N, C-alpha and C positions, 0 to 999 in steps of 0.2 A: 498366735503361739501358745498361750496358755490353754485354748481349746484343743489344739493339736496334741500338747503334752498330756491332756487329760485323755483324749481320745486314745493315744497310743498306751498308756497306762492301763485303761480299761480293756484294751486288745490283750496286752500281756497277762493281766489277771485272769481273763476269760481263758486264754491258752493254758495257763498253769492248772486251772480247775479242770480243764478238759483232759490234760494229762494225767492228773490224779485219778481222775474217773475211769480212764483206760487202763491205768496199772491196776486199780482196784477190781476192774471187770474181770481181767486176766486172772488174778489171784483166786477171785470167787470161782471163776470156771474152773480152775484147777482144784480147788478146795471141795467144790460139790462132788467132783468124781471120787475124792478120797472119802467124804462123807457117806456116800453110797455104799462104799466098801465097809466101812465101820458099822453102820447101822444094819439092822435086819433087811431081809429081801422084802418083807411086807411094808417097809417104810418108804414113803415116796416124798421125800424132801425137794423142795423146789425153791427157786427164789421168790421172795414176798411178791414181786410185782407179777408173777405168773400164776399166783393163786387168788381166786376169788375171796374176798374178806370184807369186813366191816371197818368202819372208822376206828372204833375201839381196839380192834386188834393191833392197831399201828402202836398204840400207847402199851399194849402188853408186849409188843416186840421190842419197844424201847427198854423196858423194864428188864425184860429177858436178857437183852445185850448187855445191859449194866451188870446184872448179876453174874454173867460168864465172865465178862471182863475183869470184874473184881475178884472172882474165884481164881482166874488165871494169873492175876498180879499177884495173889497171895501165894500161888504155887512157884511163881519166879523168886519171890523172897524166900520161900522155904527151901528152893534149890540154891540159894546164895548162902543159906545158913539158919534162917530164922525158925526158931523151935515153937512148939505148940503152946507151951506155957508162956513163951514171950509173947505170942500173938494175944493171948488173954490179957497180959499185963499192959500191953500198948492199947487194948480196947479200953482198958479201965483209965488209963491215962487220958485217953482222948475225951472222957466224959466231962474233963474239968479244965484241960490244958491242951494246947496244940502239940502235935507229935510230928516231928521233923526226921528224916532220914539223912544221914550226913556221911560223906565220904571224905576221909582225912589222907592225905601224903605228904610225905616228906623226902627230900633226896639230898644226899651229899656225894661229893666226888674228890678223892684224895689221892696223891701221887704215891705209887707203891714201890717202883723199882724201874731200872732200865737195865737192857741187855744189848750186847754188841754181837752181831753175827756177820758173816761174810756171805754174801749174797752174789750167786752167779748171774752174770747178765746174759741175755740171749744173743748177744753179739760175739763174733769170733774174728781174731786177728791172724791174718795169713802172711807169712814171711818166706820168700823165696831166695836162696843162696845159691851162687854160680861159682864153680871152682874149674880151674885149667888143669888137665892132666896130659899124660902122655897120649892117650888116645882121644884127646879133644876136651871140651867143655862138658861139665856135669852139673845138674842143678838139684838142689835139695829143698823141699817145701816143708815148711813147719806151721803149724796152727796151734794158737794159744788162746786161753780162755780169759775173760776179764771179770775180775772178782771185786766187789764192792762191799767196803764194811758199812753196815747199817746200825743206827743205835735206836732201838725200839723202846718206847717208854709205856709202862703199864700204871694203870690207875684202878683204883678201887671204887666202884659206884655203889654205894649203899642207897636202899629204898626201903620205905615202910608205908603201907597204907592199910586202911581198916574202914568197915562199914558198921556205923553205930546208929541207934535209934535214940533220940534225945527227947526228954519231957521238957516242953517249954523252952527256956534258955539255959536249963541245966541246974545244977550238975548231974541230976539223975540221968543215967543212959543206960543202954542195952547194948553190948557188944556182939555184933551178927558176925563179922568175918573180919580178920587181920591176917597180915602175913609181912614178912620182912626178909631181906636177903641181899646178897652181894653179886655183883657182876664184875668180871674183869673185862677192862677195855683196853686195848692197845692202840697206840699212835706212834707216828713216826717224828713228830715234834714234841716240844715241851710244854706246849700250850694245852691247858685243860680243855677235854672235849665237852664237859658239862660244867655248869655252875659249881664252885667249891661247895656252897651252902645255898640251897634253894629254900626260900621262906616257906613254911608249911600252908597249904592251901586247903579249903574245905568247899565241897560241892553240896548244897543243900536243897532239900524238897520237903515241902509241907504234904505229909500223909495222913493228916487228921481226918479227912473224909472218907478215906478207906475205912478205918477202924470204927467211925461214928455209924457206919452203915453196915456193920455186922451184929448180929444177934449174939446171946449168950453162948451160943454153940459154934460161934465163929464162921457162921454161915451168911451170906449176903441177904441183906434185907431191905434192899432200895425199894421205894414207893414214889410215884409221881402224884402229888396233890392236885387233882383235877378241879377241885373246888376253890382253888386260889385264883383271885381275879387276873393275877398275872400269867396265869396258864394259857397259852395261845394254841399250841400244837404239841404233838408228841415230841418234837425236837426244841420248840420254843418256850420253856418253861424255867422257873427258877432251879428246880431239881435237877433237870438235864444240864442246865448251864453250869452248876456246880460240879456236876460229874465230867463234864466235859473239861472244864478247867483243870481239875485234878489230874485227868489222864494226859492232857497235854504237857502240864508242867513235869509229871513224872516221866514223860517222853523225853523231854529237854534234858533232864537229868540223867537219864541213861545214856543218851548220847555224848553228854560231856565227860562222863566216866569212861565210856567206851573208848572214846577218842583218847583219853590219858593212858588207859591201859595199852592200847595200840602204841603208843610212843614209848611206853615202857618195854614192849617186846622189841622194838626196834634197837634199843640199847645192846642187845646181844650181838655180838659179832657175826654170829651164824644164824641170824633170824631169816636169812633168804632160804636157808635149806628147809625151813618149817613151812608146810602147806598152808597157805592162807584160808583155804576152804575149812580148816579145823574151828576157826573163830567165827565161821558163818552160822546164821540162824535160819537158814533157807529150808533146812530139812526138817524143822520143828514146826508142828502143825499149830495153826492158830484158830482156836474154837469159836472165835467172836464172829459169827456169820448171820446175816439177815435172810434166815429160812422160815418157810412156813412148811407144814405137812399137808399134802392133798389128801382129804378124806379125813375120817373121823380118828384122831390120835388115840393111841393105846392108853390104858390105864396107868396111873403113876407106881412105878415100884420105888419105894422109899429107900435110897441107900443112907448108909451112915455119913454123917456130914463131916467125919475126920477120922483120921487114923490113930491107932493108939499111941503109935510112938512117931515123933516128929522126923520127917526126912532130912537129910542133909547130903544131897547128891555130890556137892563139892568135897565132900570127904569120904564118900562112898558108903554111907551109912544107909539106913532103911529106904527103900523105895517105893512106899506106899504114898498115894496122893493125900495132900493135905486139905485143900478146899473143895467143896461140892457145892451145888445148888439144890433147894428145896421150894416146893409150894409155887410153881409156875403156872399154876391154874389148869392142871391137866383135865382134859375131857371139855374144854370151852374152846370153840372156835377152832383155829387152825394152827394153834401153837405146838411147837415140838414137845414131846413129854419131858418130864424131869428126868427120867431114866435116860432117854435119848442125849439130852444135853449134857449129863455128867458121863456119857459114854465118850463125848467129844473131849470132855476134860481129861478123862482117863488116857484117852489116846494121845493128847498132848504130854502127858507126863510119861508115858512110855517112849515118846519121841525124845524126851529129856534124858531118859536113861540111856537110850540107845546113842544118842549123840555124845554123852560123856563116857561110855564105854569106847567109842571111837577115839576120842581125844585121849584117854588113857592108854590105849593100845599105842598110839602114835607117839606120845611123849613118855613112853615108859622109862627112857634112859636119861630123861632130864628131871633131875629131882631139885636142883639148885640153879640160881640165876634168875633172870626176868622171863624166860621162857619155861614155864612148868604148866601141869595140869590145871592148877588153881587159876592161873591168869587167862589162859585160852578158855577155860569153860565159864568163867566169870564174864568174859566179853560176849560169848555166845549167849549165855542168860541174859544179859543187859539187853543185847540186840533183840532178843525175842520178846522181852518186856516192852521195848519200844515198838516193835511191831503190833503187839496187842493193842497198846494205846493208839496207834495210827489207825487199825482195822475198826476199833471202836468208833473212832471220830468219823471214819469213812462210812460205816454202817448207819449211824445215826443220820447223817447226811443223805444216805441212800433213801432212808423212809421219807424224808424231805423231798428228795428228788422224785419219789413215787407221787406225792401229792402234786407237785408241779405238772408231771407227765400227765397224770389222770386230768387235771384241769385244762391242760392245752389240748388232750384228746377229746374233752367233752366239747369244747368251743371249737376246734378244728383249726387254731392259729393262737399264736401268742399274742395277747392284747396289746397294742401300742397306746401312747397317750392321745394320738389322734383318734383311734378307734374308741376311746374312753369318752372322748369329747363329743364323738358322733353319738354315742349311746346316750350321754346324758341329755343332747337335744331332744332325741326320742322319749327319753324318760320324763323330760319336763313337759313335753306336750301331753302326755296322758296324767301328769300329776296335778297340774295347774288348772284352774277353771279358765274358761275361754277369755275372759276379760282380763287375766293376769299372766297369761302365757308369755314366756320369753320371746322376743322377735329379732329377726336379723338386724344388725345394725347397718342399714342400707336404706336411705330416705331419699324420696324424690323432691328436689326443690323447684316448687310450682307455686304461682301466684294464687290459684283456686283450682278447684276440680275441674272447672271448665277450660282451663288452660292447659297446654302442653308442658311437660317438665322443662326446666331450663338445663337440669343436669342432676347429677346424685352425688350423694355424700355417704361413705361407708368408712368402716373399720374393718380391715380384712386381714385375715390369717394367710401370709404368703406361702407359696408352694415350696416343699422341699425337695431336695434331689431324690430322697427316697419315697416320698408320699406325694405325688401332685394332687391327689384327689382331696386332701386336708385344707387346700385353698378355698377361700370364699369368706363371706361376712361373718363376724363374730354374732352369737346371741346374747343379748342384753335384756334384763328386766326394765320395762319402760312405764314411768309414771309421767303423763303428758297433761297438758293444760295451758292456760294463760295466766299470766301474772302481772303486777304492776310493772311500768317500764324501769329499764335499767340503764346504766350508762357505761361508757368505757371511754378513756383518755385517748384524744387524737393528737394532743400536744400537751406542753407544759401547763397550759391554762385553758385548753379547750376540750371540753367533754361533750360526746355525742350520745344523746337518748335513743334508745331503740325499744320498739314493742315486739309484737309477735308471739309465736308459740314459744312454749318452753318444753323440754323433753329432759327428765332427769333418769339417767341410766345407771344400772347396777351391772358390773361386769365381774364375774366370777371366774378366775383362772384356775387351771390345775397344773401343778408342776411335780414331776416325778423324778427321782434321783437317777443319775447316770444317763440322763437324756438331755439334749440340747433344746430349748424351748424353741418353737417355731417363731420366725419374726411377724411382727404385726405392723401395718401400715395405715395412715389415714389417707383415703383415697377420694379425691375430687374429680369429678368428671363433667365436662359441659358438651351440650349438644352444639351442632353447627349453627351459627347465628345466634347462640345464646351466651349469657355471660352472668358471672356472679362474683361476689367477693368473699374469701373464707378467711376468717381470723382464729387464730388458736391461742389459748392463753389460760388464765386461772380466775375462779371466782374468789375475789378478795373479800367481799362483804355483801350483805344481803341486796345491794343495789348496785354494785360496780364489778364490771367484767375488765380483767387487765389483759391486753392482747400482748402477746409475745413475738407471734409471726403473723404474716398476712400475705395473701397473694390474689391476684385476679386470674380467674380461670373463665376461658372463653373459646369460642369456635373450635371444638372438640379437642380442647386440651385435656390432658389426664396428668394430673399432678398427685404424685405419692410422696408422702412424708413419714419416714421410718419412726416408729415410736419404740421407745425403751422403756421398759416396765423394771422399776426397782422397788424392793419390798422394805417395809421397816418392822421392828419387833412385834411380836404379838402383844397384846394388852397383858397376858399373863408374864411374858419374857420381861416387858418393861416393869411391871409391878415387883417382880423378883429382884431385878437388877437395882432398884432404888430402895428396896426396903431397908437397907443397912445404911443408906446415906444419911447426913444431917438435913434438918428441914431446909436450910438454904440450897444445899445441894440438889435436894428433890425439888424446890420451886425451880431452879435453873432447868432441870430436865424436864419437867412438865411443861415449861414455857416453850421449849423446843419441840416437844411431843405435840403440842398444840398447833404450832406452826406446820409440822409435818402432816398433821392429819387434814388441815384445810388445804395443804398442797396436793392431797389426793383428788381434789375437785379439778378434773379436766375439763376446759369449755371449749367449744367449737360454735362459733357464731357465722351464720351464713346470711348474707345480705344480696336480696335481688337488685339488680342495677337498673332494669329497664323501669318498674314502678317509680324508683327514686328519681329517674331522669325526668320523667313525667311531672312529678311534683315539683322538683326545682325549676322546670322551665315553664310552670304554669300551663301545662297541657291536659287534657281530659284522659281518663283512664284508657288504657289499650291504645292510646294514640300511636305509640312506637312500635307496636306488636309486629306490623308488617313494614315497618320503615327501616330495612336493615342497613342501607348506605348511610341514613342520617345518624342511625344509632353508632355506627362505627365512626363517622365523622366527629360526632360529640365526643365519644370516649378519646379519641385521637387529640381532640383541642384540650380537653380537660387534662390528660394525662402527659402528653408530650410537650404542649405549649403552655399548660397551664393557665388557661383563659378563663377569668372569672365567669361565673354562672350568669351574673347579672347581664352580660354582654350578649348573651345568646337566648336567654328566656323571653317568653312573651310577656309584654308590658301592658296591662289593662287600664292604664291611666295615661292622661295627657301630659306629656313633660313639660310643656309651656304653661297651660292652665292649672294643672294639678287636679284635674277634675276626673272621674271615672268614665271611661268610655262605654259605649253601648256594649251589651252582651255580644261577644263574638263568637262565632260557630267554630267548631273542632277543626275544620278544614282551614279557616281563617288563621286560628292560633298556629296549626301546624305549619302553614305557608310562611307565616311571620318568621317562625323559628328557622325555617330553611332559609329565608332570606338572610337572616343573621349569620347563619353557618356559611352560606355561600360568599357574603361579604367578607367575613373573617378569613375563609380560605383564600380568596382574591388577594387580600392584603398580605397573607402570609406569602403567597406565591410572588406578589411584587416585591416584597422585602427580600425574598431569596434572590430574585434576579437582581436587584441593586446590589446585594451583596457580592453576587458573582461579577458584577461589573466592577465594583470596587476592587474586588482581589485582581481582577485583570489589570486595572490600572496601577496597582501596587506593584505586580510584577513587571509592567513597562517601566515604571519608575526605577525599580532596582537593577534591571538589565537592559538598559536602551540599546547599548551597541555591542552585544554579545557575539554576533554573527552577521559580519558586513556583508556576506554575500547573500543574505535573505532579502527578499523584496521588502522595501519599506514604504510607507504611506505617510503624507503630510496631512496635518489636521486641515479641515476645511477653513478654519479660522486664519490660517497662514501665519500666526504669530509665534515666534521663538523658533520656529524649524526644528520643533522636537521630533525625534525619530521614535517610531513605536514597532516592536516586534510583532510578527504575526502569531497571535496566540491560538492555542488549542482551547476551543470554548467546552469542549467535554471534559477536559482536565481541570479546567477551572470550576465546572459544575460540580466535580466530584470533591473539590476542597471547600465546598460550601459549608458553614456551620449553621447551628440551630439559630433561630430569631428570637430575639429577647426584646421585650418592650418595655418603655418607660411610660407607664399609664399616666403620669402626672401632664405629660405633654401631649398635643393633639394626637389621635390616633393614626394619622398618616406619618408623623416623624418617628424615624427608626433610631435607636440607640446602638451603635457599633461599639465593638470592643477597642478598636483604634480608628484614627483619622486618617486620610491620605494627606500627603504633603500640600496638594493643591485640590481643593474642593470642587467638585463638579456642579453644575447647575441643578437645582432641586427639580425633581420631576413633578409632574401635576398631581395634586392631592387627589386621593380617591374619595368616593362618597362616603360620608360619614354614617357609621351605623346608627340605627335609631335609638339604641341604648346608650345612657349617659356614660362618660368614662369611669372607670373604676378608680378605687383609691390606690395610692403607690403599692406596687408589688415587689419584693425583694427578690434578688436573683437567686438566693440560696433557696433549693427546694423544701428544705425542712423548715424555712422561716417564712413560707408563703401563706401560713395559716393565721387566721384571726388571733390577735395577742389578748383580746378580751372575750370572754364569753358572754353571751346575753344574759340579761337578768333573769329571764324566765327559765334558762338552762341550769344556772348556778345552783338553784335550791334543789335538793335531793328529792328524788320521786318519793312517793308515798309508800310506806313499807307494809301495804296490805297484802302482799303474797308471801310464798314461803322463804325462809331464811335458809338457803342452801349450804351456808357454811356451817349449819348446826348438823347436817346429815352425818359427815365423819365422825362426829362426836358420839353422836347417838349410836352409829353402828359400831363404834369401838366399844361403848358400854355393854351392847348387847353380845359383841364377840366375846368379852370378859365373862359375861354371865352364862351364856348358852353354849359356847365353844369349849366343851369339856376336854377336848384333846389339845387345845392350845395350837392349832393347826392354820388357823386364818390370820394372814398377814395383810394390814392395808397396803395398797399398792400406789406408787406414784407414777404417773405416766408423763413422759416428756418426749417432744420431737426430738430426734437426733440424726447424725449423719446426714450426707447429702441427699437432696430431694431428687426425685426422678420426673422430668417433665416431657411429656411427649405431645407435641405440638404440631400443627399444620399451618404453613407460612400462608398459603393461599388456598382458594377454594378447590382448585383442581391439583394442587402438587400433593407429593406424598408426606406422611409423617416423618419427623426427625425426633430423636430422643436426646436429651441433655440431660447433665447432673449439675445441680446448683449447689455450690459450695456457700460458706458464710457471706462471701461479698455478695454473690448473686441472689442469695436470699434476703440480704438487706435492701438491694434494690427493688426486688418483688414487694417487699413491704413497703418502701418509701413511694412506689408507684400506686399501691392500693390506698395508702393514706392521702395521697394527692388526690385521688379520684374521690375519696370519701369526703375530704375537705371542700371539693367543688360540689358534691352531690347534697351535702348537709348545709352549705353556706357557712363553712367553719363551726358548725354545732348548733346554728340557729334552726334547723329543720330536724325534726325527729326522724328516725327510719322506722317505717311501719311494716315494711315487707321483709322481716328478718325472723330467724328461728335460731335458738340458742340450745345447743345439745350439751348437757353437763354430765360427764361420766365419773362415777365413783367406783373404784376398781379394789378387788382384794384377791388375794392368791391363796388357794388351799394347798399347802405343801405337804408332800409325802415323803417319808424318809427312804422309801424304796421304790422300786418299779411298780408297774400296775400288777403283774403276775406275782412279784414277790410280797407285795403288800397283802394278797390274797392268800399266797402259801405260807409265808414266815409269820405274819402278825394275825393270821385267821381273822381278818378284818375284810368286811365289804366296803370298797371305796365308794360304791354307789350311795350307801346309806350315810357315809361321811360327807359327801358332797351335797347329797340332799338336804341334810341338816343345815349346811353353810348357805345353801340357796334359799331355804325357808328364812333363815336369819336375815339375809339381805332384802328379800321380798317384802318381809312385814315391815321392814324398816323405811324402804323405799316408797311402798304404797300406803304406809300408815293405817294398816289393817292387821287385825289378828290372823294367825296362820288359819284357823278354820274356815275363814272367809275367803282365802285365796286358793284353796284346794279343792278338788273335786270330791263329791260325796263318797265315791267309791274307796278312796284312799283315807278317809277320815279315821276308820277304826285302827288301820295299820299305823298311821302316825302317832295315834293316842298309846299305843302300846310300846312302840320303839322310841318315841320322842315326846314323851309326856310333858317335859319342861316347855315344849313350844306351844302346847295346846292351852296353857294358862292364860 
């Protein structure tokens, strides 16, 4: 649900952006036609995207747009009533204090009088009068009017508003515009149409930025500091962010004031008779346009920066423009000349004049009340000021959009996270030396190079609906080798020692914003007639692996365990978070941080079954390679029936004499084991038949006379005349239960869950197996393992190998030191969700798919542990043919998408991820970075990432 809501929110936001871009494009097309009429015929203004230019021209265009928008805003304030000397005063205030523009208004409504008048109704009453006369009946029709007396109440609506500029919090202020008036309101009820007294309200906006970016001649002097380290692009820098914030807040202020003024107009009873287009700003030209000039611009004609007299169009005073621009870098690049830009500003002023003349003509007869020239012209001016601010924001975003479009055009597509991951694999192959290159996490499980693989183990990125080509094994940095034996607990007091290969993997993920990460799975695949055990868990110490999940994978099984990746705070975030805590609180946080870091060690242990079967049965190597049926029978006995391995293994000593037998050949050993397996299967079959027979007798005893019409049979003994029903043997066979053994009794004696009322004669005993009886085995599968570990396994193995629990701490320390962006987050990997298992019931049957929930997962683990208990004799035998894969993961998190990271942050994500990869590689391989990379890249790395080369 959360993903769905996030997706729909993202779609809605994109649609809103597309709508704004469409409206802006329509306005640009209309404005460009008007610009060509304003400028000389020799000028060729075009949209910036259609003119060949350089990167620095985009910075100049951003500055030019800011100059024009500032000048236009000053002209709007002048149209409201701001004087030239007041502009200078506000500029002086802004040097030391904040300057705000405030709109105050007050309203009262009081009863004036009431009048009664007669109102004629639209209805007519017709009366017909009939009279009898000498000549007959005559009728007269009379029509009458309905008159109603109506009492009308008259109210006096008083209002007052003013626009002032305030220094700081006051009391110094400059009055720019004010007006008060009275409007008569008529109602038919005595209830006041408006509140008797409305509390005075004030709308404020900070305009300090505008006056701080004016020079002493009141000309805009905005500049972008490209030397600032925080300067990313022509759009993403501190100077432009401050300008955008100013214009956005000013636009919000104009909208609030204009909305109030529109409500004030509606107070007038005859407001419907006034043309609403009078208060529109559609006919006022907006000079803020992202235009370049194709060809060499003309030289600058320097106009005066301000008029001698300050205009006040709302009162019909001078009509000279107040603000112009200067020094736009004429003669450089493709920018419009200063004279051309000032021509656009002058045309805007002429549109103001024409608009106000139109309003004056339309409202000549209205000099009092809420609808006068002052109110309508003020609304039009405020709306135009809002349009200027909106055009400025859209024009600046247009520049950023050009960068985005050019980048996509250069590549041919918008790069997705999957595309970026694919490129990083390509990049790392060229960056790292051959011995240290990242490898796909896909390993064949085999005994040796001369043996065929039993199966494969891999961590794979699952295919998404939109991009199936992204599926496949992940790439990891791998440090392999052998280490001292390790252990894992098989039960509460049983530890199993294992050797084999060790693989330490470093997995770097990339996470971009507004993208749903592809799912990952641990995939185990077995070949036909092959088998292995997969254990998944944590590395809890230098010598102990703690399995959390386990499963047996055999005979073309495919088991997929979904993996959940969760990140913890970066070292910098953690350090900043605890900096103001007490020492005790810091100690508590650090302790949990240490546990979280060690939790990032994700372990996968793969155990080959056949070599361990040969070891526990005292068989030579490769004895079971081609013994397919014997191997399947052995696993069935160990897993399903939990037969102790001592009853099936080859015994090279004489049980009676206790002396060693002569050296047996491989064939003799194998035949002896086959004999034990055959005898055990025969005994199980016999026990099953006896159990079926017992079930039949129980049924006969429970229902002896259920149907009298059925044929009956007398027992051959003739005693008691007991009747017996005809039973369905197949039905009895289907009710048979697994056989359980009491090992303390002779092997032929069976222990049943219940006894019949009359015991039957005991069957002849089968031949005893050659192995001695095993100690008593409990019926609980979890309790059938040895309760005491052997003395030689109790002792911890020597710690001559690498302590893997120190790797996350070392990596965290290097992240803090070398990851200057603070983007690398240690990542914890956990199996999650239902497992997906594809299995084949028999050799010739088709495959079937099942999903294993928590209960099925536990049964898989119990079966695997039961088999391990038999293969290791409850921990007495070590596991030699095992391989341990340890994965330590980190996620490089970006705040934006791939394209937006390049466009908005002006950052190359390849360099960022390359640095993170080198940090992890040097930690995993315990080698300096120069030893890991190819010689061709050394100089580049020394220049771009000198801290890694130390």
